[in-house]
MARBA-3410 file (N, C-alpha, C, O; in Angstrom, 1 decimal):
238
27.0,2.7,-12.0,25.6,2.4,-11.4,25.6,2.8,-10.0,24.7,3.5,-9.6 ~ 26.6,2.5,-9.2,26.6,2.8,-7.9,26.5,4.4,-7.6,25.8,4.8,-6.7 ~ 27.2,5.1,-8.4,27.2,6.5,-8.2,25.8,7.1,-8.6,25.3,7.9,-7.9 ~ 25.2,6.5,-9.7,23.9,6.9,-10.0,22.7,6.6,-8.8,21.9,7.5,-8.5 ~ 22.8,5.5,-8.4,22.1,5.1,-7.3,22.2,6.0,-6.0,21.2,6.4,-5.4
23.5,6.2,-5.6,23.8,7.2,-4.5,23.3,8.5,-4.7,22.7,9.2,-3.8 ~ 23.4,9.0,-6.0,23.0,10.4,-6.3,21.4,10.6,-6.2,20.9,11.5,-5.7 ~ 20.9,9.7,-6.7,19.3,9.7,-6.8,18.7,9.4,-5.4,17.7,10.0,-5.0 ~ 19.4,8.5,-4.6,18.8,8.3,-3.2,19.0,9.6,-2.4,18.1,9.9,-1.7 ~ 20.1,10.4,-2.6,20.2,11.8,-2.0,19.1,12.8,-2.4,18.5,13.5,-1.5
18.9,12.8,-3.7,17.9,13.6,-4.3,16.5,13.3,-3.8,15.7,14.2,-3.5 ~ 16.2,12.0,-3.6,14.9,11.5,-3.1,14.7,11.9,-1.6,13.6,12.3,-1.2 ~ 15.8,11.8,-0.9,15.7,12.1,0.6,15.5,13.5,0.8,14.8,13.9,1.7 ~ 16.2,14.4,0.0,15.8,15.8,0.0,14.5,16.2,-0.3,13.8,16.9,0.4 ~ 14.0,15.7,-1.5,12.6,15.9,-1.9,11.6,15.3,-0.9,10.5,15.9,-0.7
11.8,14.3,-0.3,10.7,13.5,0.6,10.7,14.1,2.0,9.8,13.9,2.8 ~ 11.7,14.9,2.3,11.8,15.2,3.8,10.6,15.9,4.2,10.3,15.8,5.4 ~ 9.9,16.7,3.4,8.8,17.4,3.9,7.7,16.6,4.4,6.9,17.1,5.3 ~ 7.5,15.3,3.9,6.4,14.5,4.3,6.5,14.1,5.7,5.5,13.8,6.3 ~ 7.8,14.0,6.4,7.9,13.8,7.8,7.6,15.0,8.7,7.2,14.7,9.8
7.7,16.1,8.2,7.6,17.3,9.0,6.3,18.1,8.7,5.9,19.0,9.5 ~ 5.5,17.9,7.6,4.3,18.5,7.4,3.1,17.7,7.8,3.1,16.5,7.7 ~ 1.9,18.3,8.1,0.8,17.6,8.4,0.3,16.8,7.2,0.4,17.3,6.0 ~ -0.3,15.6,7.3,-0.6,14.8,6.2,-2.0,15.2,5.8,-3.0,14.7,6.3 ~ -2.0,16.1,4.7,-3.2,16.6,4.1,-3.4,16.2,2.8,-2.4,15.9,2.1
-4.6,16.1,2.3,-4.9,15.5,1.0,-4.1,16.1,-0.1,-3.6,15.4,-1.0 ~ -3.9,17.5,-0.2,-3.2,18.1,-1.3,-1.8,18.0,-1.1,-1.1,17.8,-2.1 ~ -1.2,18.0,0.0,0.3,17.9,0.2,0.7,16.5,-0.1,1.8,16.4,-0.7 ~ -0.1,15.4,0.3,0.3,14.0,0.1,0.2,14.0,-1.4,1.3,13.6,-2.0 ~ -0.8,14.3,-2.1,-0.8,14.2,-3.6,0.3,14.7,-4.2,0.8,14.2,-5.2
0.7,15.9,-3.7,1.9,16.7,-4.4,3.1,15.8,-4.1,3.9,15.6,-5.0 ~ 3.3,15.2,-2.9,4.4,14.5,-2.6,4.5,13.3,-3.6,5.6,13.2,-4.3 ~ 3.4,12.6,-3.8,3.4,11.4,-4.7,3.8,11.7,-6.0,4.5,10.9,-6.6 ~ 3.3,12.8,-6.5,3.9,13.3,-7.9,5.2,13.7,-8.1,5.8,13.6,-9.1 ~ 5.7,14.3,-7.0,7.0,14.9,-7.1,8.1,14.0,-6.8,9.1,13.9,-7.5
8.0,13.2,-5.6,9.1,12.4,-5.2,9.4,11.1,-6.2,10.4,10.6,-6.3 ~ 8.2,10.8,-6.7,8.2,9.5,-7.5,9.2,9.6,-8.7,9.8,8.6,-9.2 ~ 9.4,10.9,-9.2,10.3,11.1,-10.2,11.8,10.6,-9.9,12.4,10.0,-10.7 ~ 12.3,10.8,-8.7,13.5,10.4,-8.3,13.7,8.9,-8.3,14.7,8.3,-8.7 ~ 12.5,8.2,-7.6,12.6,6.8,-7.7,12.5,6.1,-9.0,13.0,5.0,-9.3
11.7,6.8,-10.0,11.6,6.3,-11.4,13.0,6.4,-12.0,13.4,5.4,-12.7 ~ 13.8,7.4,-11.6,15.2,7.3,-12.2,16.0,6.2,-11.9,16.8,5.7,-12.7 ~ 15.8,5.8,-10.6,16.7,4.5,-9.9,16.1,3.4,-10.7,16.8,2.5,-11.1 ~ 14.8,3.4,-11.0,14.2,2.2,-11.6,14.8,2.1,-13.1,15.2,1.1,-13.5 ~ 14.7,3.2,-13.7,15.3,3.2,-15.1,16.8,2.8,-15.3,17.2,2.2,-16.3
17.5,3.2,-14.2,18.9,3.0,-14.3,19.3,1.6,-13.9,20.3,1.1,-14.4 ~ 18.5,0.9,-12.9,18.9,-0.4,-12.4,18.0,-1.5,-12.7,18.3,-2.7,-12.3 ~ 16.8,-1.3,-13.5,16.0,-2.4,-13.8,16.5,-3.6,-14.5,17.1,-3.4,-15.6 ~ 16.3,-4.8,-14.1,16.8,-5.9,-14.6,16.0,-6.3,-15.7,14.9,-5.8,-15.9 ~ 16.5,-7.2,-16.6,15.7,-7.7,-17.8,14.5,-8.5,-17.2,14.6,-9.1,-16.2
13.3,-8.3,-18.0,12.1,-8.9,-17.5,12.2,-10.4,-18.0,12.8,-10.8,-19.0 ~ 11.5,-11.3,-17.2,11.3,-12.6,-17.6,10.6,-12.7,-18.9,9.5,-12.1,-19.0 ~ 10.9,-13.5,-19.9,10.3,-13.5,-21.0,9.3,-14.7,-21.0,8.6,-15.0,-22.0 ~ 9.2,-15.4,-19.9,8.3,-16.5,-19.9,6.8,-16.1,-19.8,6.4,-15.4,-18.9 ~ 6.0,-16.6,-20.8,4.6,-15.9,-20.9,3.7,-16.6,-19.8,3.8,-17.8,-19.5
3.0,-15.6,-19.3,1.8,-16.0,-18.3,0.7,-15.7,-19.0,0.6,-14.5,-19.3 ~ -0.2,-16.8,-19.3,-1.4,-16.6,-20.1,-2.5,-15.7,-19.3,-3.2,-14.9,-19.8 ~ -2.7,-16.0,-17.9,-3.8,-15.3,-17.3,-3.2,-14.6,-16.0,-2.1,-15.0,-15.6 ~ -3.9,-13.6,-15.5,-3.7,-12.9,-14.3,-2.4,-12.0,-14.4,-1.9,-11.7,-15.5 ~ -1.9,-11.7,-13.3,-0.7,-10.9,-13.1,0.4,-11.7,-12.5,0.1,-12.7,-11.8
1.8,-11.3,-12.7,2.7,-12.1,-12.0,3.5,-11.1,-10.9,3.9,-10.0,-11.3 ~ 3.7,-11.6,-9.8,4.7,-11.0,-8.7,6.0,-11.8,-8.7,6.0,-12.9,-8.2 ~ 7.0,-11.4,-9.2,8.2,-12.1,-9.2,9.1,-11.4,-8.2,9.7,-10.3,-8.4 ~ 9.2,-12.1,-7.1,9.8,-11.6,-5.9,11.5,-11.7,-6.0,12.2,-11.6,-5.0 ~ 12.0,-11.9,-7.1,13.5,-12.1,-7.3,14.3,-10.7,-7.0,15.4,-10.7,-6.7
13.6,-9.6,-7.2,14.1,-8.3,-7.0,13.3,-7.2,-6.3,12.2,-7.6,-5.8 ~ 13.6,-6.1,-6.2,12.9,-5.0,-5.6,11.6,-4.6,-6.3,10.7,-4.1,-5.7 ~ 11.6,-4.9,-7.7,10.4,-4.6,-8.4,9.2,-5.7,-8.2,8.1,-5.3,-8.4 ~ 9.6,-6.9,-7.7,8.6,-7.8,-7.4,8.0,-7.2,-6.1,6.8,-7.1,-5.9 ~ 8.9,-6.9,-5.1,8.1,-6.3,-3.9,7.4,-5.0,-4.1,6.3,-4.9,-3.5
7.7,-4.1,-5.0,6.9,-3.0,-5.2,5.6,-3.3,-5.9,4.6,-2.7,-5.6 ~ 5.7,-4.2,-6.8,4.4,-4.7,-7.5,3.5,-5.3,-6.4,2.3,-5.0,-6.5 ~ 3.9,-6.1,-5.5,3.3,-6.6,-4.6,2.6,-5.6,-3.6,1.4,-5.9,-3.2 ~ 3.2,-4.4,-3.3,2.7,-3.3,-2.6,1.7,-2.7,-3.5,0.6,-2.3,-3.1 ~ 2.0,-2.5,-4.8,1.0,-1.9,-5.8,-0.2,-2.6,-5.9,-1.3,-2.0,-6.0
-0.2,-4.0,-6.0,-1.4,-4.7,-5.9,-2.3,-4.5,-4.8,-3.5,-4.5,-5.0 ~ -1.7,-4.4,-3.6,-2.4,-4.1,-2.3,-3.0,-2.7,-2.4,-4.2,-2.5,-2.0 ~ -2.3,-1.7,-2.8,-2.8,-0.3,-2.9,-4.0,-0.2,-3.9,-4.9,0.5,-3.7 ~ -3.8,-1.0,-5.0,-5.0,-1.0,-6.0,-6.2,-1.5,-5.2,-7.3,-1.0,-5.4 ~ -6.0,-2.6,-4.3,-7.2,-3.0,-3.7,-7.8,-2.0,-2.6,-9.0,-1.8,-2.6
-6.9,-1.4,-1.7,-7.4,-0.5,-0.9,-8.0,0.8,-1.5,-9.1,1.3,-1.1 ~ -7.4,1.2,-2.5,-7.9,2.4,-3.3,-9.3,2.1,-3.8,-10.2,2.9,-3.6 ~ -9.4,1.0,-4.4,-10.8,0.6,-5.1,-12.0,0.6,-3.9,-13.1,1.1,-4.0 ~ -11.6,0.0,-2.7,-12.5,0.1,-1.5,-12.9,1.3,-1.2,-14.1,1.6,-1.2 ~ -11.9,2.3,-0.9,-12.2,3.5,-0.3,-12.9,4.5,-1.4,-13.5,5.5,-1.1
-12.7,4.2,-2.7,-13.3,5.1,-3.7,-14.8,4.7,-3.7,-15.7,5.5,-3.8 ~ -15.1,3.4,-3.5,-16.5,3.0,-3.5,-17.2,3.5,-2.2,-18.4,3.8,-2.2 ~ -16.5,3.5,-1.0,-17.1,3.9,0.1,-17.4,5.4,0.1,-18.5,5.9,0.5 ~ -16.4,6.2,-0.4,-16.4,7.6,-0.4,-17.4,8.2,-1.3,-18.0,9.2,-1.1 ~ -17.8,7.4,-2.5,-18.6,7.6,-3.5,-20.1,7.6,-3.0,-21.0,8.4,-3.4
-20.4,6.6,-2.0,-21.8,6.5,-1.5,-21.5,5.9,-0.1,-21.7,4.7,0.1 ~ -21.2,6.6,1.0,-21.1,6.2,2.4,-22.3,5.7,2.9,-23.4,6.2,2.6 ~ -22.2,4.7,3.9,-23.5,4.4,4.7,-24.2,5.5,5.2,-23.6,6.6,5.5 ~ -25.4,5.5,5.3,-26.2,6.6,5.8,-26.0,6.8,7.3,-26.3,7.9,7.8 ~ -25.5,5.8,8.0,-25.1,5.9,9.4,-23.8,6.6,9.6,-23.5,6.7,10.8
-23.0,6.9,8.7,-21.8,7.7,8.8,-22.1,9.1,9.2,-23.0,9.7,8.6 ~ -21.4,9.7,10.3,-21.5,10.9,10.5,-20.6,11.8,9.6,-19.7,11.4,8.9 ~ -21.0,13.1,9.5,-20.3,14.0,8.6,-18.7,14.0,8.7,-18.0,14.1,7.7 ~ -18.3,13.7,10.0,-16.8,13.6,10.3,-16.3,12.4,9.7,-15.1,12.4,9.2 ~ -17.1,11.2,9.8,-16.6,10.0,9.3,-16.6,10.1,7.8,-15.6,9.7,7.2
-17.6,10.7,7.2,-17.6,10.7,5.7,-16.4,11.6,5.3,-15.8,11.2,4.3 ~ -15.9,12.7,6.0,-14.8,13.4,5.6,-13.6,12.7,5.7,-12.7,12.7,4.8 ~ -13.5,11.9,6.9,-12.3,11.1,7.1,-12.0,10.1,6.1,-10.9,10.0,5.7 ~ -13.1,9.4,5.6,-13.1,8.4,4.7,-12.8,8.9,3.1,-12.3,8.2,2.2 ~ -13.2,10.2,3.0,-12.8,10.9,1.6,-11.3,11.2,1.8,-10.6,11.0,0.7
-10.7,11.5,2.9,-9.3,11.7,3.0,-8.6,10.6,2.8,-7.7,10.6,2.0 ~ -8.9,9.3,3.4,-8.3,8.2,3.3,-8.3,7.6,1.9,-7.3,7.0,1.4 ~ -9.4,7.9,1.3,-9.5,7.6,-0.2,-8.5,8.3,-1.1,-8.0,7.7,-2.0 ~ -8.1,9.5,-0.9,-7.1,10.3,-1.6,-5.8,9.8,-1.1,-4.8,9.9,-2.0 ~ -5.5,9.3,0.1,-4.2,8.8,0.5,-3.9,7.5,-0.3,-2.8,7.3,-0.8
-5.0,6.7,-0.4,-4.7,5.4,-0.9,-4.6,5.5,-2.5,-3.8,4.8,-3.2 ~ -5.3,6.5,-3.1,-5.0,6.7,-4.5,-3.6,7.3,-4.7,-3.0,7.0,-5.8 ~ -3.1,8.1,-3.8,-1.7,8.6,-4.0,-0.7,7.6,-3.8,0.3,7.5,-4.5 ~ -1.0,6.6,-2.7,-0.1,5.4,-2.6,-0.1,4.6,-4.0,1.0,4.2,-4.5 ~ -1.3,4.3,-4.5,-1.4,3.5,-5.7,-0.6,4.1,-6.9,0.1,3.4,-7.6
-0.7,5.4,-7.2,-0.1,6.1,-8.2,1.4,6.3,-7.9,2.3,6.2,-8.8 ~ 1.8,6.6,-6.7,3.2,6.6,-6.4,3.8,5.5,-6.9,4.8,5.6,-7.7 ~ 3.3,4.2,-6.4,4.0,3.0,-6.8,4.0,2.7,-8.4,5.0,2.2,-8.9 ~ 3.0,3.1,-8.9,2.7,2.8,-10.4,3.8,3.6,-11.1,4.3,3.1,-12.1 ~ 4.1,4.7,-10.7,4.9,5.7,-11.4,6.4,5.2,-11.1,7.2,5.2,-12.0
6.6,4.8,-10.0,7.9,4.3,-9.6,8.2,3.0,-10.4,9.4,2.8,-10.8 ~ 7.3,2.2,-10.6,7.4,0.9,-11.3,7.6,1.2,-12.9,8.4,0.5,-13.5 ~ 7.0,2.1,-13.4,7.0,2.5,-14.8,6.5,1.3,-15.6,5.4,0.9,-15.3 ~ 7.2,0.8,-16.6,6.8,-0.3,-17.4,6.8,-1.6,-16.7,6.3,-2.6,-17.3 ~ 7.5,-1.7,-15.5,7.5,-2.9,-14.8,6.2,-3.1,-14.0,6.1,-4.2,-13.4
5.3,-2.2,-13.9,4.0,-2.3,-13.1,3.1,-3.5,-13.8,2.9,-3.7,-15.0 ~ 2.7,-4.2,-12.7,1.6,-5.1,-13.2,0.3,-4.3,-13.7,0.1,-3.1,-13.5 ~ -0.6,-5.1,-14.3,-1.9,-4.4,-14.7,-2.8,-4.2,-13.7,-2.6,-4.6,-12.6 ~ -3.9,-3.6,-14.0,-4.9,-3.3,-13.0,-5.6,-4.5,-12.5,-5.7,-5.4,-13.4 ~ -6.0,-4.7,-11.3,-6.5,-5.9,-10.7,-8.2,-5.7,-10.8,-8.8,-4.6,-10.7
-8.7,-6.8,-11.0,-10.2,-6.9,-10.9,-10.6,-7.3,-9.4,-10.0,-8.3,-9.0 ~ -11.4,-6.5,-8.7,-11.6,-6.7,-7.3,-13.1,-7.3,-7.1,-14.0,-7.2,-8.0 ~ -13.2,-8.0,-6.0,-14.6,-8.6,-5.6,-14.9,-8.2,-4.3,-14.4,-8.8,-3.3 ~ -15.8,-7.2,-4.1,-16.4,-6.8,-2.8,-17.7,-7.3,-2.5,-18.4,-6.6,-1.7 ~ -18.1,-8.5,-3.1,-19.4,-8.9,-2.9,-19.7,-9.4,-1.3,-20.9,-9.5,-0.9
-18.6,-9.5,-0.7,-18.9,-9.9,0.8,-19.0,-8.7,1.6,-19.0,-8.9,2.9 ~ -19.0,-7.4,1.1,-19.1,-6.3,2.0,-20.4,-5.6,1.5,-20.6,-5.3,0.4 ~ -21.2,-5.3,2.7,-22.4,-4.6,2.5,-22.1,-3.0,2.6,-21.9,-2.5,3.7 ~ -22.0,-2.3,1.5,-21.5,-0.9,1.6,-22.5,0.1,2.1,-22.2,1.2,2.4 ~ -23.8,-0.4,2.3,-24.9,0.4,2.8,-24.9,0.1,4.4,-25.6,0.8,5.1
-24.0,-0.8,4.8,-24.1,-1.0,6.5,-22.8,-0.5,7.0,-21.7,-0.7,6.5 ~ -23.0,0.4,8.1,-21.8,1.0,8.6,-20.8,-0.1,9.1,-19.6,-0.1,8.9 ~ -21.4,-1.0,9.9,-20.6,-2.1,10.6,-19.8,-2.9,9.6,-18.7,-3.4,9.8 ~ -20.4,-3.1,8.4,-19.8,-4.0,7.4,-18.7,-3.2,6.8,-17.6,-3.8,6.5 ~ -18.8,-1.9,6.5,-17.8,-1.1,5.9,-16.5,-1.0,6.8,-15.4,-1.1,6.4
-16.9,-0.7,8.2,-15.9,-0.5,9.2,-15.0,-1.7,9.3,-13.8,-1.7,9.4 ~ -15.7,-2.8,9.3,-15.0,-4.2,9.5,-14.1,-4.5,8.3,-13.1,-5.1,8.5 ~ -14.5,-4.1,7.1,-13.8,-4.3,5.9,-12.6,-3.4,5.9,-11.5,-3.8,5.6 ~ -12.8,-2.0,6.3,-11.7,-1.2,6.4,-10.6,-1.6,7.4,-9.5,-1.3,7.2 ~ -11.0,-2.2,8.5,-10.2,-2.6,9.6,-9.3,-3.7,9.1,-8.1,-3.8,9.4
-9.9,-4.6,8.2,-9.2,-5.9,7.7,-8.2,-5.3,6.7,-7.0,-5.6,6.8 ~ -8.6,-4.4,5.8,-7.6,-3.9,4.8,-6.4,-3.1,5.5,-5.2,-3.3,5.1 ~ -6.8,-2.3,6.5,-5.7,-1.4,7.1,-4.7,-2.3,7.9,-3.5,-2.2,7.7 ~ -5.3,-3.1,8.7,-4.4,-4.3,9.5,-3.6,-4.9,8.6,-2.4,-5.0,8.8 ~ -4.2,-5.4,7.6,-3.4,-6.3,6.6,-2.3,-5.5,5.8,-1.2,-6.0,5.5
-2.6,-4.2,5.5,-1.6,-3.4,4.9,-0.4,-3.1,5.7,0.7,-3.1,5.1 ~ -0.7,-2.9,6.9,0.5,-2.6,7.9,1.3,-3.9,8.0,2.5,-3.8,7.8 ~ 0.7,-4.9,8.3,1.5,-6.1,8.4,2.3,-6.5,7.2,3.4,-7.0,7.2 ~ 1.6,-6.2,6.1,2.2,-6.5,4.7,3.6,-5.9,4.5,4.6,-6.5,4.2 ~ 3.4,-4.5,4.7,4.6,-3.6,4.5,5.6,-3.9,5.5,6.8,-3.9,5.1
5.3,-4.2,6.8,6.3,-4.6,7.9,7.0,-6.0,7.4,8.2,-6.2,7.6 ~ 6.2,-6.8,6.9,6.8,-8.2,6.4,7.7,-8.1,5.1,8.7,-8.9,4.9 ~ 7.2,-7.1,4.3,8.1,-7.0,3.0,9.2,-6.1,3.0,10.0,-6.1,2.1 ~ 9.4,-5.3,4.1,10.5,-4.3,4.1,11.9,-5.0,4.1,12.9,-4.4,3.6 ~ 12.1,-6.3,4.7,13.4,-7.0,4.6,13.6,-7.5,3.3,14.7,-7.9,3.2
12.8,-7.5,2.3,13.0,-8.0,1.0,13.5,-6.9,0.1,14.0,-7.2,-1.0 ~ 13.4,-5.6,0.6,14.0,-4.4,-0.3,15.5,-4.3,-0.2,15.9,-4.4,1.0 ~ 16.2,-4.1,-1.2,17.5,-3.8,-1.1,17.9,-2.4,-1.5,19.1,-2.1,-1.2 ~ 17.0,-1.6,-2.0,17.3,-0.3,-2.4,16.8,0.7,-1.4,15.6,0.9,-1.1 ~ 17.9,1.5,-0.7,17.3,2.4,0.4,16.2,3.3,0.0,15.3,3.5,0.9
16.2,3.8,-1.1,15.2,4.7,-1.5,13.8,4.1,-1.5,12.9,4.8,-1.1 ~ 13.7,2.7,-1.9,12.5,2.1,-1.9,12.0,1.8,-0.3,10.9,1.9,0.0 ~ 13.0,1.4,0.3,12.7,1.1,1.7,12.2,2.4,2.4,11.2,2.4,3.2 ~ 12.8,3.5,2.2,12.4,4.7,2.8,11.0,5.0,2.3,10.1,5.3,3.2 ~ 10.6,4.9,1.1,9.1,5.2,0.6,8.3,4.2,1.3,7.1,4.6,1.6
8.6,2.9,1.5,7.7,1.9,2.0,7.4,2.3,3.5,6.3,2.1,4.0 ~ 8.5,2.8,4.2,8.4,3.3,5.6,7.6,4.3,5.8,6.9,4.4,6.9 ~ 7.5,5.3,4.8,6.6,6.4,4.8,5.1,5.9,4.6,4.2,6.3,5.4 ~ 5.0,5.0,3.6,3.5,4.5,3.3,3.0,3.9,4.5,1.8,4.1,4.9 ~ 3.8,3.0,5.1,3.3,2.0,6.3,2.9,2.9,7.4,2.0,2.5,8.1
3.5,4.2,7.5,3.3,4.9,8.7,1.9,5.5,8.4,1.2,5.8,9.3 ~ 1.5,5.8,7.2,0.2,6.5,6.9,-0.9,5.4,7.2,-2.0,5.7,7.7 ~ -0.5,4.2,6.7,-1.5,3.0,6.8,-1.8,2.7,8.3,-2.9,2.3,8.7 ~ -0.8,2.9,9.1,-0.9,2.6,10.5,-1.9,3.7,11.2,-2.6,3.4,12.1 ~ -1.8,4.9,10.6,-2.7,6.0,11.2,-4.3,5.6,10.8,-5.2,5.7,11.5
-4.3,5.2,9.5,-5.7,4.8,9.1,-6.1,3.6,9.9,-7.3,3.5,10.2 ~ -5.3,2.6,10.3,-5.7,1.5,11.1,-6.1,1.8,12.4,-7.1,1.2,12.9 ~ -5.4,2.8,13.1,-5.6,3.3,14.4,-7.1,4.0,14.5,-7.8,3.9,15.5 ~ -7.2,4.8,13.3,-8.5,5.6,13.4,-9.7,4.7,13.2,-10.7,4.9,13.9 ~ -9.6,3.6,12.2,-10.7,2.8,11.9,-10.9,1.9,13.2,-12.1,1.6,13.4
-9.9,1.4,14.0,-10.2,0.5,15.1,-10.8,1.4,16.2,-11.7,0.9,17.0 ~ -10.4,2.6,16.3,-11.1,3.3,17.4,-12.6,3.8,17.2,-13.3,4.2,18.1 ~ -13.0,3.7,15.8,-14.4,3.9,15.4,-15.2,2.6,15.9,-16.3,2.6,16.4 ~ -14.5,1.6,15.6,-15.2,0.4,16.0,-15.3,0.1,17.5,-16.4,-0.2,18.0 ~ -14.0,0.1,18.1,-14.0,0.0,19.6,-12.9,0.9,20.2,-11.8,0.6,20.2
-13.4,2.1,20.7,-12.5,3.0,21.4,-11.5,2.3,22.2,-11.7,1.4,23.0 ~ -10.2,2.9,22.0,-9.1,2.3,22.7,-8.4,1.0,22.1,-7.4,0.5,22.7 ~ -8.8,0.6,21.0,-8.4,-0.7,20.4,-7.3,-0.3,19.5,-6.8,-1.2,18.8 ~ -6.9,0.9,19.3,-5.9,1.2,18.3,-4.6,0.4,18.3,-3.9,0.3,17.3 ~ -4.2,-0.1,19.5,-3.0,-0.8,19.6,-3.3,-2.0,20.4,-2.7,-2.3,21.5
-4.3,-2.9,20.0,-4.6,-4.2,20.7,-3.7,-5.2,20.5,-2.7,-5.0,19.8 ~ -3.9,-6.2,21.2,-2.9,-7.3,21.3,-3.0,-8.1,19.9,-2.0,-8.9,19.6 ~ -3.9,-8.0,19.2,-4.2,-8.8,18.0,-3.2,-8.1,16.8,-2.9,-8.9,15.9 ~ -2.8,-7.0,16.9,-1.8,-6.3,16.0,-0.6,-6.0,16.5,0.4,-5.9,15.8 ~ -0.4,-5.8,17.9,0.9,-5.4,18.5,1.4,-6.6,19.3,0.6,-7.3,20.0
2.7,-6.9,19.1,3.2,-8.0,19.7,3.8,-7.6,21.2,3.7,-6.5,21.6 ~ 4.4,-8.6,21.9,4.7,-8.4,23.3,5.9,-7.5,23.4,6.3,-7.1,24.5 ~ 6.5,-7.1,22.3,7.7,-6.1,22.3,7.1,-4.7,22.0,7.8,-3.7,21.9 ~ 5.8,-4.6,21.7,5.1,-3.3,21.4,5.3,-2.9,19.9,5.3,-1.8,19.6 ~ 5.6,-3.9,19.1,5.8,-3.7,17.7,4.7,-4.3,16.9,4.1,-5.3,17.3
4.4,-3.6,15.9,3.3,-4.0,14.9,3.7,-5.3,14.3,4.9,-5.5,13.9 ~ 2.8,-6.3,14.2,3.1,-7.6,13.5,3.4,-7.5,12.1,3.0,-6.5,11.5 ~ 4.2,-8.6,11.6,4.6,-8.6,10.2,4.1,-9.9,9.6,4.4,-11.0,10.1 ~ 3.6,-9.7,8.5,3.1,-11.0,7.7,3.8,-11.3,6.5,4.3,-10.3,5.9 ~ 4.0,-12.5,6.1,4.7,-12.8,4.9,3.8,-12.4,3.8,2.6,-12.2,3.9
4.4,-12.4,2.6,3.5,-12.2,1.3,2.5,-13.4,1.3,1.4,-13.1,0.9 ~ 2.9,-14.6,1.6,2.0,-15.7,1.4,0.9,-15.6,2.4,-0.2,-16.0,1.9 ~ 1.0,-15.1,3.5,-0.1,-14.8,4.4,-0.9,-13.7,3.9,-2.2,-13.8,3.9 ~ -0.3,-12.7,3.5,-1.1,-11.4,3.1,-2.1,-11.8,1.8,-3.3,-11.5,1.8 ~ -1.4,-12.5,0.7,-2.1,-12.7,-0.5,-3.3,-13.8,-0.2,-4.4,-13.9,-0.8
-3.0,-14.6,0.9,-4.2,-15.6,1.1,-5.3,-14.9,1.7,-6.4,-15.2,1.3 ~ -5.1,-13.9,2.6,-6.1,-13.1,3.3,-6.7,-12.1,2.2,-7.9,-11.9,2.3 ~ -6.0,-11.5,1.3,-6.6,-10.7,0.4,-7.2,-11.1,-0.6,-8.0,-10.4,-1.2 ~ -7.0,-12.5,-1.0,-7.5,-13.3,-2.2,-9.0,-13.2,-2.4,-9.4,-13.3,-3.6 ~ -9.8,-13.1,-1.2,-11.2,-13.2,-1.3,-11.8,-12.0,-2.0,-12.9,-12.0,-2.5
-10.9,-10.8,-2.0,-11.2,-9.7,-2.5,-10.8,-9.3,-4.0,-11.1,-8.2,-4.6 ~ -10.0,-10.3,-4.5,-9.4,-10.1,-5.7,-9.8,-11.2,-6.8,-9.7,-12.3,-6.5 ~ -10.4,-10.8,-7.8,-10.8,-11.7,-8.9,-9.6,-12.1,-9.9,-9.6,-13.3,-10.3 ~ -8.8,-11.2,-10.2,-7.6,-11.4,-10.9,-6.7,-12.5,-10.4,-6.4,-12.5,-9.2 ~ -6.2,-13.4,-11.3,-5.3,-14.5,-10.6,-4.0,-14.0,-10.5,-3.4,-13.4,-11.5
-3.5,-14.1,-9.4,-2.0,-13.5,-9.0,-1.1,-14.8,-8.9,-1.2,-15.7,-8.2 ~ -0.1,-14.7,-10.0,0.9,-15.8,-10.0,2.1,-15.3,-9.3,2.6,-14.2,-9.5 ~ 2.6,-16.1,-8.4,3.8,-15.7,-7.3,5.0,-16.5,-7.8,5.0,-17.7,-7.8 ~ 6.2,-15.8,-8.2,7.4,-16.3,-8.6,8.5,-15.9,-7.6,8.5,-14.7,-7.2 ~ 9.3,-16.8,-7.3,10.6,-16.4,-6.6,10.4,-16.1,-5.1,11.3,-15.4,-4.5
9.3,-16.8,-4.5,9.0,-16.6,-3.2,9.4,-17.7,-2.4,8.7,-18.7,-2.5 ~ 10.5,-17.7,-1.6,11.0,-18.7,-0.8,10.6,-18.8,0.7,10.8,-19.9,1.3 ~ 10.2,-17.8,1.1,9.8,-17.5,2.6,8.6,-16.6,2.7,8.2,-16.3,3.8
END
């Protein structure tokens, strides 16, 4: 098992290297998501632990006992973000400029790529599709859309930062690091649309110049207002 893990990690590192050196464009990111996930899926197939047979009658379960729980946690958040940006891109506020419409289209494709990347990596261990609730967002109003986008992106960055320490497989940690760097770019762009120069304000950057990190409990509590599906959390001790 150790040799299989090391072999696949090396393959993933070689396959994914291009994302660090190439511009993050829609097509290249989608290609990355489709290609590099094959390597991670092999690790998942070789190292997957037996699933808990305890039945859960409603909702989805995030079991933080292993890496698959953390990946499903990220997958749930990416489902939420993708659903939001798909809705915005399909009918942007009339006050959006052509440039803003184009940027939100690109962010939409990034979030879809993140969602599909994690879904493929998880394989049969992936939780089901979440039902979202965006009733608190006025999608016809630019300020409401930007405010929601800011909340989603800031929360996404803090969520990945807080979850990284829970991952034990280097390949998964590498993938999470690449995703959170993209989320941070989104967050910086959205923040500057709302208030120029606020891309690294004190509410998201600590005294050491580092992005803040939130625990899964904090993140799920904040995201809960946008998710109808019941989320059952197992194995979370901190």
